[in-house]
C-alpha positions as CSV (number, residue, x, y, z in Angstrom):
1,M,9.1,-2.7,-18.2
2,K,9.4,-4.6,-14.9
3,F,5.8,-3.9,-14.2
4,K,4.6,-5.3,-17.5
5,I,6.7,-8.5,-16.9
6,F,5.2,-8.7,-13.4
7,V,1.6,-8.4,-14.7
8,L,2.3,-10.9,-17.5
9,F,3.8,-13.4,-14.9
10,Q,0.7,-12.9,-12.7
11,I,-1.7,-13.6,-15.5
12,I,0.2,-16.8,-16.5
13,T,0.4,-18.1,-12.9
14,L,-3.3,-17.4,-12.3
15,N,-4.1,-19.5,-15.3
16,L,-1.8,-22.3,-14.4
17,Y,-2.7,-22.6,-10.7
18,G,-6.2,-21.2,-10.7
19,Q,-9.2,-23.1,-9.7
20,F,-11.8,-23.5,-12.4
21,N,-15.4,-24.1,-11.8
22,N,-15.7,-27.5,-13.3
23,S,-18.9,-29.6,-13.0
24,Y,-18.4,-33.0,-11.5
25,Y,-21.1,-35.6,-12.1
26,L,-21.7,-38.5,-9.8
27,T,-21.1,-41.9,-11.4
28,K,-21.9,-45.3,-10.0
29,D,-18.4,-45.5,-8.6
30,S,-18.3,-42.1,-6.9
31,D,-17.3,-41.9,-3.2
32,T,-20.3,-39.9,-2.1
33,L,-22.8,-42.1,-3.9
34,H,-21.1,-45.2,-2.5
35,Y,-21.3,-43.8,1.0
36,F,-24.9,-42.9,0.9
37,K,-26.1,-46.0,-0.9
38,Y,-24.0,-48.7,0.8
39,E,-22.0,-47.5,3.9
40,K,-24.6,-45.2,5.6
41,P,-27.4,-47.9,5.7
42,I,-24.9,-50.4,7.1
43,S,-23.6,-48.1,9.7
44,E,-27.2,-47.3,10.8
45,K,-28.1,-50.9,10.9
46,L,-25.0,-51.7,13.0
47,N,-25.6,-48.7,15.3
48,L,-22.1,-47.3,14.7
49,I,-21.0,-44.0,16.1
50,K,-21.9,-41.1,13.7
51,P,-19.1,-38.5,13.1
52,E,-21.7,-35.7,13.6
53,E,-22.1,-36.7,17.3
54,S,-18.8,-35.0,18.2
55,K,-17.4,-38.0,20.1
56,N,-13.8,-39.1,20.2
57,F,-13.7,-42.5,18.5
58,F,-11.5,-44.5,16.2
59,R,-13.0,-46.7,13.5
60,F,-11.2,-49.1,11.1
61,S,-13.3,-50.8,8.5
62,S,-13.1,-52.9,5.4
63,S,-16.1,-54.1,3.3
64,K,-17.3,-56.5,6.0
65,Y,-15.3,-55.8,9.2
66,Y,-15.7,-52.9,11.6
67,L,-13.4,-52.1,14.6
68,E,-14.8,-49.3,16.7
69,L,-13.0,-47.9,19.7
70,S,-14.3,-45.1,22.0
71,E,-15.1,-44.4,25.6
72,D,-18.6,-45.8,25.0
73,S,-18.0,-48.6,22.5
74,N,-15.2,-51.0,22.1
75,R,-16.3,-53.6,19.7
76,Y,-15.4,-55.7,16.6
77,I,-18.3,-56.3,14.2
78,F,-18.5,-58.8,11.3
79,Y,-21.2,-58.1,8.8
80,A,-22.1,-60.4,5.9
81,D,-24.9,-60.6,3.4
82,E,-26.3,-64.1,2.5
83,I,-25.7,-64.9,-1.1
84,W,-27.5,-67.9,-2.7
85,E,-26.7,-68.8,-6.3
86,G,-25.0,-65.5,-6.9
87,K,-27.9,-63.3,-5.6
88,K,-28.4,-61.6,-2.3
89,T,-31.3,-63.1,-0.4
90,G,-31.8,-60.2,2.0
91,E,-30.6,-62.1,5.0
92,V,-27.8,-60.5,7.0
93,F,-25.4,-62.1,9.4
94,I,-24.0,-59.8,12.1
95,K,-21.6,-60.9,14.8
96,E,-20.5,-58.4,17.4
97,I,-17.6,-59.1,19.8
98,I,-17.1,-56.7,22.8
99,L,-13.4,-56.2,23.2
100,V,-13.3,-54.7,26.7
101,E,-16.0,-53.3,29.0
102,S,-16.6,-49.6,28.5
103,Y,-15.9,-47.4,31.5
104,R,-16.2,-43.8,32.5
105,A,-13.6,-42.3,34.8
C-alpha cells in the first residue's frame, strides 16, 4: 500500500513540477529580438566590449547611456538619435568621456 501511495505521489509531483516542452514565439517585445535588432548594432557602433571576449568588465547601461569599466576601457558614452518632426533622420550623436587612463600592471 505504501508503494502505491509513493508511486501516485511521484506521478502527481512530476506533473506539477515537470518541465513541459512549450513553444515560445518571438514577438516584437521579446528580449532576444530587442537585443539583436537594437542593442547589438549600437554596441558594435560604439565599440563596446563583447561578452564573448572573456574579459573582465562591468557595464551599466540605459537606453542612451553606457558606463563601461575594465582594464582596457574606462569610459562613459552618451548615444542619441536625431529626431526631426517625430521621425529619426539617421544622424547619430555620440559623446565619449574617458574617466581615467587605462593602465596595465
